[in-house]
N, CA, C and O atoms as a DFTB+ gen file, in Angstrom:
700 C
 N C O
     1  1       0.819      -1.188       0.000
     2  2       0.000       0.000       0.000
     3  2       0.870       1.261       0.000
     4  3       0.552       2.253      -0.656
     5  1       1.986       1.197       0.759
     6  2       2.877       2.352       0.818
     7  2       3.488       2.643      -0.553
     8  3       3.692       3.806      -0.903
     9  1       3.780       1.603      -1.329
    10  2       4.352       1.798      -2.667
    11  2       3.358       2.489      -3.592
    12  3       3.737       3.353      -4.382
    13  1       2.101       2.112      -3.494
    14  2       1.065       2.726      -4.333
    15  2       0.890       4.192      -3.943
    16  3       0.789       5.054      -4.815
    17  1       0.854       4.480      -2.651
    18  2       0.726       5.848      -2.171
    19  2       1.929       6.686      -2.609
    20  3       1.769       7.831      -3.033
    21  1       3.128       6.119      -2.505
    22  2       4.331       6.821      -2.950
    23  2       4.284       7.103      -4.446
    24  3       4.635       8.198      -4.888
    25  1       3.854       6.122      -5.218
    26  2       3.734       6.299      -6.666
    27  2       2.734       7.397      -6.997
    28  3       2.982       8.219      -7.879
    29  1       1.616       7.415      -6.302
    30  2       0.606       8.463      -6.536
    31  2       1.151       9.847      -6.189
    32  3       0.894      10.812      -6.909
    33  1       1.895       9.950      -5.099
    34  2       2.491      11.236      -4.717
    35  2       3.526      11.700      -5.747
    36  3       3.587      12.885      -6.074
    37  1       4.332      10.774      -6.252
    38  2       5.322      11.118      -7.280
    39  2       4.611      11.587      -8.546
    40  3       5.023      12.572      -9.159
    41  1       3.557      10.895      -8.938
    42  2       2.795      11.275     -10.138
    43  2       2.174      12.659      -9.958
    44  3       2.197      13.466     -10.888
    45  1       1.621      12.947      -8.782
    46  2       1.020      14.249      -8.509
    47  2       2.078      15.347      -8.563
    48  3       1.837      16.427      -9.103
    49  1       3.251      15.063      -7.999
    50  2       4.339      16.048      -8.030
    51  2       4.803      16.306      -9.460
    52  3       5.081      17.447      -9.829
    53  1       4.886      15.247     -10.265
    54  2       5.288      15.395     -11.654
    55  2       4.270      16.230     -12.429
    56  3       4.650      17.107     -13.203
    57  1       2.991      15.964     -12.227
    58  2       1.938      16.740     -12.906
    59  2       2.005      18.205     -12.488
    60  3       1.852      19.096     -13.323
    61  1       2.231      18.458     -11.207
    62  2       2.347      19.839     -10.724
    63  2       3.560      20.530     -11.329
    64  3       3.494      21.702     -11.700
    65  1       4.660      19.805     -11.427
    66  2       5.883      20.384     -11.999
    67  2       5.665      20.732     -13.467
    68  3       6.065      21.806     -13.916
    69  1       5.032      19.826     -14.219
    70  2       4.774      20.115     -15.632
    71  2       3.808      21.274     -15.796
    72  3       3.968      22.083     -16.710
    73  1       2.818      21.368     -14.939
    74  2       1.861      22.466     -15.023
    75  2       2.539      23.797     -14.732
    76  3       2.140      24.832     -15.266
    77  1       3.554      23.770     -13.893
    78  2       4.246      24.997     -13.541
    79  2       5.368      25.375     -14.483
    80  3       6.041      26.379     -14.250
    81  1       5.592      24.619     -15.526
    82  2       6.692      24.891     -16.452
    83  2       6.383      26.004     -17.433
    84  3       7.233      26.360     -18.249
    85  1       5.198      26.552     -17.370
    86  2       4.863      27.627     -18.297
    87  2       4.487      27.129     -19.674
    88  3       4.551      27.892     -20.637
    89  1       4.095      25.873     -19.797
    90  2       3.688      25.342     -21.089
    91  2       2.317      25.900     -21.415
    92  3       1.357      25.681     -20.677
    93  1       2.228      26.611     -22.507
    94  2       0.984      27.223     -22.918
    95  2       0.363      26.357     -24.005
    96  3       0.991      26.085     -25.028
    97  1      -0.864      25.929     -23.779
    98  2      -1.571      25.094     -24.741
    99  2      -2.618      25.965     -25.422
   100  3      -3.740      26.090     -24.932
   101  1      -2.260      26.556     -26.532
   102  2      -3.088      27.550     -27.195
   103  2      -3.247      27.235     -28.672
   104  3      -2.431      26.527     -29.261
   105  1      -4.283      27.757     -29.251
   106  2      -4.464      27.652     -30.692
   107  2      -3.702      28.784     -31.370
   108  3      -3.602      29.882     -30.822
   109  1      -3.163      28.523     -32.564
   110  2      -2.429      29.587     -33.257
   111  2      -3.383      30.598     -33.887
   112  3      -4.565      30.316     -34.085
   113  1      -2.851      31.777     -34.199
   114  2      -3.584      32.771     -34.981
   115  2      -2.865      32.936     -36.303
   116  3      -1.664      32.685     -36.407
   117  1      -3.602      33.358     -37.303
   118  2      -3.019      33.586     -38.624
   119  2      -2.629      35.048     -38.712
   120  3      -3.478      35.938     -38.667
   121  1      -1.328      35.282     -38.840
   122  2      -0.837      36.653     -38.970
   123  2      -1.006      37.129     -40.400
   124  3      -0.771      36.388     -41.355
   125  1      -1.412      38.359     -40.523
   126  2      -1.542      38.970     -41.843
   127  2      -0.649      40.200     -41.895
   128  3      -0.362      40.797     -40.858
   129  1      -0.202      40.591     -43.099
   130  2       0.677      41.754     -43.202
   131  2       0.057      43.035     -42.645
   132  3       0.776      43.898     -42.142
   133  1      -1.262      43.166     -42.729
   134  2      -1.930      44.372     -42.254
   135  2      -2.045      44.414     -40.733
   136  3      -2.456      45.424     -40.162
   137  1      -1.679      43.314     -40.083
   138  2      -1.740      43.278     -38.632
   139  2      -3.071      42.784     -38.091
   140  3      -3.259      42.738     -36.876
   141  1      -3.995      42.413     -38.963
   142  2      -5.270      41.856     -38.519
   143  2      -5.114      40.359     -38.389
   144  3      -5.124      39.646     -39.393
   145  1      -4.973      39.879     -37.188
   146  2      -4.786      38.454     -36.964
   147  2      -6.127      37.749     -36.970
   148  3      -7.097      38.224     -36.378
   149  1      -6.174      36.602     -37.651
   150  2      -7.415      35.843     -37.758
   151  2      -7.397      34.698     -36.760
   152  3      -6.376      34.042     -36.557
   153  1      -8.546      34.474     -36.144
   154  2      -8.743      33.317     -35.279
   155  2      -9.972      32.582     -35.774
   156  3     -10.819      33.185     -36.433
   157  1     -10.095      31.302     -35.477
   158  2     -11.261      30.567     -35.966
   159  2     -12.559      31.147     -35.426
   160  3     -12.664      31.441     -34.235
   161  1     -13.550      31.311     -36.299
   162  2     -14.859      31.776     -35.854
   163  2     -15.628      30.588     -35.307
   164  3     -15.125      29.464     -35.322
   165  1     -16.823      30.815     -34.834
   166  2     -17.632      29.744     -34.273
   167  2     -17.954      28.654     -35.273
   168  3     -18.123      27.499     -34.881
   169  1     -18.046      28.989     -36.580
   170  2     -18.392      27.989     -37.576
   171  2     -17.172      27.236     -38.082
   172  3     -17.287      26.075     -38.475
   173  1     -16.005      27.873     -38.080
   174  2     -14.780      27.203     -38.517
   175  2     -14.268      26.311     -37.402
   176  3     -14.299      26.688     -36.231
   177  1     -13.796      25.127     -37.767
   178  2     -13.226      24.237     -36.760
   179  2     -11.777      24.613     -36.470
   180  3     -11.339      24.552     -35.321
   181  1     -11.025      25.003     -37.508
   182  2      -9.641      25.392     -37.318
   183  2      -9.165      26.189     -38.526
   184  3      -9.721      26.094     -39.620
   185  1      -8.136      26.965     -38.295
   186  2      -7.522      27.709     -39.391
   187  2      -6.650      26.775     -40.211
   188  3      -6.060      25.835     -39.679
   189  1      -6.574      27.039     -41.506
   190  2      -5.680      26.280     -42.381
   191  2      -4.689      27.263     -42.977
   192  3      -5.069      28.312     -43.498
   193  1      -3.412      26.909     -42.892
   194  2      -2.332      27.759     -43.360
   195  2      -1.746      27.168     -44.632
   196  3      -1.834      25.963     -44.863
   197  1      -1.144      28.027     -45.461
   198  2      -0.494      27.591     -46.682
   199  2       0.839      28.294     -46.851
   200  3       1.395      28.838     -45.896
   201  1       1.349      28.277     -48.080
   202  2       2.622      28.948     -48.354
   203  2       2.505      30.440     -48.077
   204  3       1.484      31.065     -48.362
   205  1       3.567      30.992     -47.519
   206  2       3.685      32.410     -47.196
   207  2       2.644      32.901     -46.202
   208  3       2.278      34.077     -46.201
   209  1       2.171      31.990     -45.356
   210  2       1.268      32.362     -44.264
   211  2       1.936      31.986     -42.948
   212  3       2.691      31.017     -42.866
   213  1       1.639      32.776     -41.923
   214  2       2.294      32.590     -40.629
   215  2       1.303      32.134     -39.575
   216  3       0.260      32.755     -39.372
   217  1       1.643      31.039     -38.905
   218  2       0.899      30.558     -37.747
   219  2       1.633      31.049     -36.511
   220  3       2.774      30.657     -36.265
   221  1       0.986      31.903     -35.735
   222  2       1.629      32.520     -34.580
   223  2       1.078      31.961     -33.276
   224  3      -0.110      32.079     -32.978
   225  1       1.968      31.354     -32.512
   226  2       1.674      30.951     -31.142
   227  2       2.292      32.029     -30.251
   228  3       2.926      32.953     -30.763
   229  1       2.124      31.933     -28.938
   230  2       2.688      32.961     -28.061
   231  2       4.208      32.898     -27.987
   232  3       4.850      33.901     -27.676
   233  1       4.798      31.728     -28.269
   234  2       6.258      31.619     -28.157
   235  2       6.972      31.426     -29.497
   236  3       8.143      31.786     -29.620
   237  1       6.298      30.869     -30.496
   238  2       6.916      30.609     -31.796
   239  2       5.982      30.991     -32.935
   240  3       4.760      30.893     -32.822
   241  1       6.591      31.430     -34.039
   242  2       5.853      31.697     -35.278
   243  2       6.417      30.781     -36.360
   244  3       7.632      30.637     -36.488
   245  1       5.524      30.162     -37.141
   246  2       5.907      29.249     -38.218
   247  2       5.416      29.820     -39.540
   248  3       4.228      30.104     -39.693
   249  1       6.334      29.992     -40.506
   250  2       5.970      30.467     -41.837
   251  2       6.555      29.518     -42.872
   252  3       7.766      29.307     -42.924
   253  1       5.670      28.944     -43.705
   254  2       6.118      28.081     -44.811
   255  2       6.355      28.974     -46.021
   256  3       5.475      29.741     -46.409
   257  1       7.540      28.878     -46.619
   258  2       7.865      29.792     -47.720
   259  2       8.123      29.111     -49.056
   260  3       8.096      29.771     -50.095
   261  1       8.372      27.806     -49.053
   262  2       8.712      27.144     -50.320
   263  2       8.448      25.649     -50.215
   264  3       8.581      25.052     -49.147
   265  1       8.073      25.061     -51.334
   266  2       7.888      23.614     -51.416
   267  2       8.589      23.155     -52.677
   268  3       8.401      23.737     -53.745
   269  1       9.411      22.096     -52.558
   270  2      10.049      21.582     -53.762
   271  2      10.267      20.081     -53.667
   272  3      10.355      19.508     -52.581
   273  1      10.350      19.467     -54.833
   274  2      10.588      18.031     -54.938
   275  2      12.046      17.781     -55.301
   276  3      12.715      18.630     -55.892
   277  1      12.525      16.584     -54.928
   278  2      13.895      16.191     -55.237
   279  2      13.940      14.693     -55.484
   280  3      13.177      13.926     -54.898
   281  1      14.851      14.292     -56.366
   282  2      15.093      12.866     -56.598
   283  2      16.247      12.356     -55.751
   284  3      16.705      11.228     -55.934
   285  1      16.715      13.176     -54.833
   286  2      17.749      12.760     -53.901
   287  2      19.145      13.108     -54.351
   288  3      19.356      13.914     -55.258
   289  1      20.110      12.463     -53.677
   290  2      21.534      12.669     -53.956
   291  2      22.112      11.344     -54.428
   292  3      21.382      10.371     -54.616
   293  1      23.419      11.310     -54.619
   294  2      24.074      10.088     -55.089
   295  2      23.795       8.882     -54.189
   296  3      23.586       7.774     -54.684
   297  1      23.792       9.093     -52.884
   298  2      23.665       7.992     -51.940
   299  2      22.275       7.856     -51.327
   300  3      21.906       6.777     -50.864
   301  1      21.513       8.926     -51.321
   302  2      20.189       8.908     -50.710
   303  2      19.143       9.239     -51.764
   304  3      18.990      10.393     -52.164
   305  1      18.430       8.217     -52.203
   306  2      17.395       8.390     -53.220
   307  2      16.096       7.776     -52.711
   308  3      16.123       6.860     -51.888
   309  1      14.961       8.274     -53.195
   310  2      13.687       7.694     -52.762
   311  2      13.481       6.304     -53.364
   312  3      14.114       5.942     -54.356
   313  1      12.596       5.541     -52.751
   314  2      12.249       4.230     -53.293
   315  2      11.560       4.421     -54.642
   316  3      11.064       5.506     -54.947
   317  1      11.533       3.362     -55.445
   318  2      10.871       3.436     -56.754
   319  2       9.430       3.904     -56.582
   320  3       8.709       3.420     -55.709
   321  1       9.022       4.842     -57.417
   322  2       7.664       5.373     -57.379
   323  2       7.480       6.511     -56.395
   324  3       6.384       7.058     -56.275
   325  1       8.554       6.878     -55.683
   326  2       8.480       7.953     -54.691
   327  2       9.380       9.123     -55.081
   328  3      10.212       9.023     -55.982
   329  1       9.187      10.217     -54.383
   330  2       9.994      11.413     -54.554
   331  2      10.153      12.057     -53.178
   332  3       9.296      11.887     -52.311
   333  1      11.244      12.794     -52.976
   334  2      11.418      13.551     -51.751
   335  2      10.729      14.906     -51.920
   336  3      10.831      15.532     -52.975
   337  1      10.028      15.353     -50.876
   338  2       9.415      16.681     -50.867
   339  2       9.916      17.416     -49.637
   340  3       9.895      16.883     -48.528
   341  1      10.365      18.642     -49.844
   342  2      10.812      19.485     -48.743
   343  2       9.956      20.728     -48.658
   344  3       9.617      21.326     -49.678
   345  1       9.609      21.115     -47.453
   346  2       8.857      22.346     -47.224
   347  2       9.734      23.232     -46.351
   348  3      10.108      22.865     -45.237
   349  1      10.049      24.396     -46.880
   350  2      10.943      25.318     -46.178
   351  2      10.145      26.177     -45.205
   352  3       9.149      26.800     -45.572
   353  1      10.604      26.198     -43.958
   354  2       9.955      26.976     -42.903
   355  2      10.926      27.969     -42.289
   356  3      12.129      27.721     -42.209
   357  1      10.384      29.088     -41.862
   358  2      11.090      30.006     -40.975
   359  2      10.355      29.934     -39.649
   360  3       9.146      30.156     -39.580
   361  1      11.103      29.620     -38.592
   362  2      10.529      29.562     -37.249
   363  2      11.163      30.690     -36.452
   364  3      12.387      30.800     -36.370
   365  1      10.319      31.523     -35.869
   366  2      10.800      32.670     -35.110
   367  2      10.423      32.513     -33.641
   368  3       9.269      32.240     -33.311
   369  1      11.402      32.688     -32.772
   370  2      11.163      32.649     -31.335
   371  2      10.753      34.040     -30.885
   372  3      11.580      34.951     -30.848
   373  1       9.486      34.210     -30.543
   374  2       8.981      35.515     -30.113
   375  2       8.843      35.587     -28.590
   376  3       8.239      36.522     -28.063
   377  1       9.399      34.607     -27.889
   378  2       9.339      34.613     -26.425
   379  2      10.612      35.232     -25.857
   380  3      11.510      35.635     -26.596
   381  1      10.668      35.296     -24.547
   382  2      11.842      35.825     -23.854
   383  2      12.799      34.724     -23.424
   384  3      13.804      34.990     -22.765
   385  1      12.484      33.475     -23.802
   386  2      13.303      32.344     -23.388
   387  2      13.701      31.504     -24.592
   388  3      13.047      31.536     -25.634
   389  1      14.782      30.754     -24.432
   390  2      15.220      29.827     -25.469
   391  2      14.143      28.766     -25.680
   392  3      13.524      28.313     -24.718
   393  1      13.916      28.367     -26.936
   394  2      12.906      27.364     -27.278
   395  2      13.575      26.204     -28.017
   396  3      14.457      26.418     -28.848
   397  1      13.156      24.993     -27.715
   398  2      13.650      23.813     -28.426
   399  2      12.737      23.542     -29.614
   400  3      11.513      23.594     -29.491
   401  1      13.340      23.251     -30.767
   402  2      12.584      22.946     -31.980
   403  2      12.983      21.551     -32.439
   404  3      14.169      21.237     -32.544
   405  1      11.975      20.712     -32.713
   406  2      12.228      19.344     -33.161
   407  2      11.274      18.988     -34.296
   408  3      10.056      19.008     -34.124
   409  1      11.834      18.666     -35.448
   410  2      10.996      18.272     -36.582
   411  2      10.305      16.945     -36.326
   412  3       9.235      16.696     -36.881
   413  1      10.881      16.099     -35.508
   414  2      10.291      14.792     -35.217
   415  2       9.172      14.914     -34.184
   416  3       8.135      14.267     -34.331
   417  1       9.358      15.723     -33.150
   418  2       8.383      15.825     -32.073
   419  2       7.282      16.848     -32.316
   420  3       6.180      16.688     -31.790
   421  1       7.542      17.887     -33.089
   422  2       6.583      18.980     -33.241
   423  2       5.769      18.923     -34.538
   424  3       4.759      19.617     -34.654
   425  1       6.187      18.116     -35.507
   426  2       5.526      18.042     -36.804
   427  2       4.898      16.669     -36.995
   428  3       5.486      15.650     -36.632
   429  1       3.691      16.651     -37.572
   430  2       3.026      15.400     -37.916
   431  2       2.523      15.541     -39.353
   432  3       1.760      16.456     -39.662
   433  1       2.955      14.628     -40.231
   434  2       2.647      14.757     -41.649
   435  2       1.668      13.725     -42.170
   436  3       1.617      12.590     -41.697
   437  1       0.886      14.150     -43.162
   438  2      -0.035      13.273     -43.885
   439  2       0.092      13.587     -45.368
   440  3       0.154      14.752     -45.762
   441  1       0.129      12.544     -46.184
   442  2       0.154      12.706     -47.631
   443  2      -1.105      12.039     -48.172
   444  3      -1.294      10.831     -48.029
   445  1      -1.961      12.843     -48.795
   446  2      -3.253      12.349     -49.287
   447  2      -3.980      11.577     -48.188
   448  3      -4.504      10.488     -48.421
   449  1      -4.003      12.159     -46.982
   450  2      -4.692      11.636     -45.795
   451  2      -4.095      10.359     -45.219
   452  3      -4.741       9.695     -44.409
   453  1      -2.875      10.000     -45.619
   454  2      -2.185       8.836     -45.068
   455  2      -0.985       9.334     -44.262
   456  3      -0.192      10.136     -44.754
   457  1      -0.854       8.855     -43.021
   458  2       0.247       9.268     -42.151
   459  2       1.586       9.047     -42.839
   460  3       1.828       7.994     -43.428
   461  1       2.448      10.045     -42.758
   462  2       3.762       9.990     -43.403
   463  2       4.764      10.650     -42.459
   464  3       4.653      11.841     -42.168
   465  1       5.729       9.888     -41.987
   466  2       6.704      10.397     -41.030
   467  2       7.829      11.163     -41.721
   468  3       8.079      11.014     -42.917
   469  1       8.491      11.984     -40.919
   470  2       9.681      12.705     -41.355
   471  2      10.685      11.695     -41.903
   472  3      10.848      10.613     -41.338
   473  1      11.357      12.039     -42.999
   474  2      12.314      11.135     -43.621
   475  2      13.732      11.690     -43.486
   476  3      14.044      12.756     -44.016
   477  1      14.582      10.955     -42.774
   478  2      15.974      11.376     -42.632
   479  2      16.707      11.292     -43.974
   480  3      17.579      12.116     -44.248
   481  1      16.367      10.313     -44.808
   482  2      16.968      10.224     -46.141
   483  2      16.584      11.429     -46.988
   484  3      17.426      11.983     -47.695
   485  1      15.327      11.838     -46.921
   486  2      14.883      13.008     -47.677
   487  2      15.545      14.276     -47.161
   488  3      15.834      15.186     -47.937
   489  1      15.786      14.341     -45.866
   490  2      16.406      15.532     -45.277
   491  2      17.788      15.799     -45.855
   492  3      18.220      16.950     -45.924
   493  1      18.488      14.740     -46.273
   494  2      19.814      14.906     -46.860
   495  2      19.728      15.675     -48.185
   496  3      20.669      16.371     -48.565
   497  1      18.604      15.545     -48.878
   498  2      18.432      16.223     -50.164
   499  2      18.209      17.731     -50.014
   500  3      18.313      18.479     -50.987
   501  1      17.905      18.166     -48.804
   502  2      17.661      19.587     -48.544
   503  2      18.713      20.087     -47.565
   504  3      19.227      19.313     -46.757
   505  1      19.030      21.350     -47.628
   506  2      20.207      21.873     -46.944
   507  2      20.127      21.911     -45.419
   508  3      21.017      21.389     -44.748
   509  1      19.109      22.500     -44.875
   510  2      19.062      22.740     -43.437
   511  2      17.846      22.067     -42.812
   512  3      16.780      22.005     -43.424
   513  1      18.011      21.565     -41.592
   514  2      16.906      20.932     -40.887
   515  2      16.263      21.919     -39.911
   516  3      16.754      23.031     -39.716
   517  1      15.172      21.497     -39.313
   518  2      14.439      22.330     -38.355
   519  2      14.611      21.797     -36.941
   520  3      13.628      21.559     -36.240
   521  1      15.836      21.612     -36.529
   522  2      16.090      21.041     -35.209
   523  2      17.134      21.853     -34.477
   524  3      18.111      22.316     -35.065
   525  1      16.914      22.019     -33.178
   526  2      17.905      22.679     -32.349
   527  2      17.284      23.642     -31.368
   528  3      16.062      23.759     -31.273
   529  1      18.143      24.329     -30.641
   530  2      17.709      25.353     -29.693
   531  2      17.670      26.687     -30.406
   532  3      18.548      27.012     -31.205
   533  1      16.641      27.447     -30.102
   534  2      16.451      28.740     -30.752
   535  2      16.407      29.814     -29.678
   536  3      15.493      29.840     -28.853
   537  1      17.397      30.699     -29.688
   538  2      17.489      31.758     -28.683
   539  2      16.336      32.744     -28.830
   540  3      15.750      32.879     -29.904
   541  1      16.023      33.427     -27.742
   542  2      14.949      34.417     -27.738
   543  2      15.182      35.469     -28.817
   544  3      16.284      36.002     -28.945
   545  1      14.146      35.764     -29.588
   546  2      14.222      36.786     -30.622
   547  2      14.917      36.362     -31.904
   548  3      15.085      37.185     -32.804
   549  1      15.325      35.110     -32.017
   550  2      16.063      34.631     -33.195
   551  2      15.180      33.774     -34.095
   552  3      14.077      33.379     -33.719
   553  1      15.700      33.495     -35.306
   554  2      14.968      32.708     -36.298
   555  2      15.764      31.477     -36.702
   556  3      16.994      31.460     -36.644
   557  1      15.038      30.457     -37.110
   558  2      15.608      29.219     -37.636
   559  2      14.963      28.974     -38.994
   560  3      13.737      28.965     -39.108
   561  1      15.783      28.774     -40.024
   562  2      15.266      28.509     -41.365
   563  2      15.754      27.133     -41.779
   564  3      16.948      26.843     -41.703
   565  1      14.831      26.284     -42.216
   566  2      15.198      24.938     -42.615
   567  2      14.053      24.231     -43.311
   568  3      13.002      24.812     -43.580
   569  1      14.289      22.950     -43.596
   570  2      13.352      22.154     -44.392
   571  2      12.768      21.021     -43.571
   572  3      13.472      20.362     -42.806
   573  1      11.468      20.803     -43.741
   574  2      10.825      19.594     -43.240
   575  2      10.709      18.675     -44.443
   576  3      10.129      19.064     -45.457
   577  1      11.250      17.459     -44.355
   578  2      11.372      16.586     -45.524
   579  2      10.589      15.283     -45.365
   580  3      10.568      14.670     -44.298
   581  1       9.948      14.884     -46.459
   582  2       9.153      13.666     -46.507
   583  2       9.496      12.872     -47.758
   584  3       9.960      13.434     -48.750
   585  1       9.268      11.567     -47.709
   586  2       9.325      10.737     -48.900
   587  2       7.887      10.366     -49.235
   588  3       7.197       9.740     -48.431
   589  1       7.438      10.754     -50.428
   590  2       6.025      10.611     -50.790
   591  2       5.891       9.944     -52.160
   592  3       6.855       9.926     -52.925
   593  1       4.712       9.394     -52.485
   594  2       4.502       8.864     -53.833
   595  2       4.615       9.976     -54.875
   596  3       4.248      11.121     -54.611
   597  1       5.128       9.630     -56.066
   598  2       5.289      10.636     -57.124
   599  2       3.980      11.301     -57.504
   600  3       3.972      12.463     -57.911
   601  1       2.876      10.584     -57.377
   602  2       1.579      11.130     -57.782
   603  2       0.809      11.771     -56.620
   604  3      -0.419      11.838     -56.659
   605  1       1.509      12.235     -55.602
   606  2       0.855      12.866     -54.452
   607  2       0.077      14.089     -54.907
   608  3       0.411      14.709     -55.917
   609  1      -0.964      14.432     -54.152
   610  2      -1.720      15.636     -54.498
   611  2      -1.818      16.623     -53.346
   612  3      -1.914      17.826     -53.591
   613  1      -1.798      16.156     -52.084
   614  2      -1.908      17.074     -50.946
   615  2      -1.049      16.591     -49.784
   616  3      -1.012      15.404     -49.461
   617  1      -0.360      17.548     -49.167
   618  2       0.422      17.284     -47.957
   619  2      -0.157      18.145     -46.849
   620  3      -0.375      19.344     -47.022
   621  1      -0.400      17.518     -45.714
   622  2      -0.880      18.230     -44.531
   623  2       0.162      18.071     -43.432
   624  3       0.593      16.960     -43.124
   625  1       0.558      19.186     -42.851
   626  2       1.467      19.163     -41.702
   627  2       0.773      19.817     -40.522
   628  3       0.320      20.959     -40.608
   629  1       0.693      19.089     -39.424
   630  2       0.167      19.630     -38.179
   631  2       1.367      19.934     -37.296
   632  3       2.160      19.049     -36.975
   633  1       1.488      21.207     -36.907
   634  2       2.662      21.668     -36.176
   635  2       2.250      22.181     -34.802
   636  3       1.365      23.028     -34.678
   637  1       2.906      21.653     -33.777
   638  2       2.665      22.086     -32.407
   639  2       3.733      23.095     -32.006
   640  3       4.856      23.046     -32.507
   641  1       3.385      24.012     -31.098
   642  2       4.393      24.972     -30.641
   643  2       5.333      24.368     -29.614
   644  3       6.400      24.925     -29.355
   645  1       4.961      23.241     -29.025
   646  2       5.868      22.450     -28.202
   647  2       5.346      21.023     -28.198
   648  3       4.172      20.790     -28.487
   649  1       6.193      20.082     -27.879
   650  2       5.829      18.681     -28.028
   651  2       4.797      18.202     -27.023
   652  3       4.250      17.113     -27.197
   653  1       4.506      18.969     -25.976
   654  2       3.504      18.587     -24.986
   655  2       2.117      19.148     -25.299
   656  3       1.146      18.806     -24.624
   657  1       2.017      19.989     -26.293
   658  2       0.748      20.646     -26.613
   659  2      -0.193      19.705     -27.357
   660  3       0.249      18.797     -28.061
   661  1      -1.489      19.931     -27.195
   662  2      -2.450      19.201     -28.020
   663  2      -3.102      20.119     -29.049
   664  3      -4.021      19.693     -29.748
   665  1      -2.655      21.353     -29.159
   666  2      -3.120      22.304     -30.166
   667  2      -2.081      22.364     -31.276
   668  3      -0.886      22.198     -31.028
   669  1      -2.543      22.603     -32.506
   670  2      -1.597      22.637     -33.622
   671  2      -2.045      23.622     -34.700
   672  3      -3.204      24.033     -34.757
   673  1      -1.097      23.979     -35.539
   674  2      -1.369      24.760     -36.745
   675  2      -1.396      23.771     -37.908
   676  3      -0.487      22.954     -38.059
   677  1      -2.433      23.848     -38.718
   678  2      -2.602      22.922     -39.835
   679  2      -2.177      23.608     -41.133
   680  3      -2.838      24.537     -41.597
   681  1      -1.063      23.143     -41.717
   682  2      -0.587      23.637     -42.994
   683  2      -0.971      22.615     -44.075
   684  3      -0.750      21.416     -43.904
   685  1      -1.545      23.093     -45.184
   686  2      -1.943      22.213     -46.279
   687  2      -1.296      22.735     -47.562
   688  3      -1.350      23.927     -47.863
   689  1      -0.681      21.809     -48.312
   690  2      -0.001      22.156     -49.549
   691  2      -0.489      21.240     -50.669
   692  3      -0.620      20.031     -50.481
   693  1      -0.755      21.825     -51.827
   694  2      -1.176      21.047     -53.005
   695  2      -0.040      21.009     -54.002
   696  3       0.796      21.910     -54.062
   697  1      -0.030      19.935     -54.791
   698  2       1.005      19.771     -55.809
   699  2       0.826      20.819     -56.896
   700  3       1.600      20.854     -57.853
C-alpha cells in the first residue's frame, strides 16, 4: 500500500511540476501583413495555413515559404515510385526564453490523408533541418522533408508549438 501511495504522490508532483513549467496550450492565430490576426470563428473548426502564411503561437511563429521536390543525392534516393518533398519553414522565437525545436516531435505529416513520417533520407536532399535550440528573438530557417509517392496531391502538416501541446497549426499544400 505504501508503494502505491508513494507512486501516486510522485505522479502528482510530476503533474504539478509540468503544469508549472509555463507550457501554454493555445491555438495559433493567422498573422496577416496588415496586422489583422485571424482566429477561428464559431463555424470554422480550425484555421488552415499555406505557403507564405504565418501561424503565430505565443512563443513561436511558423511560416512556410517554399515547397520543392527532389530525386535525392548520389547515396540517398527515394524508393521506386516515390519522390522527396521538402517544405521550407522560418521559425521565429517571439518569447523571452530559449525554445527547443524538433521536426520529429513537433511536426506530424499526412500525404493524401495517409500518415507519413519525417524522412531522414529526404532531409539529406535539402540543406538545413528544423532542429535545435532557438534563442529568444532569433529565427531558424530549414526544411521539413518527406518521402512521398510521385503522384501525391496534398500534404498536410500539423505543427505544435511544443511537443507537450495538443493544439496545432494545420498547414496544407497542393502539388
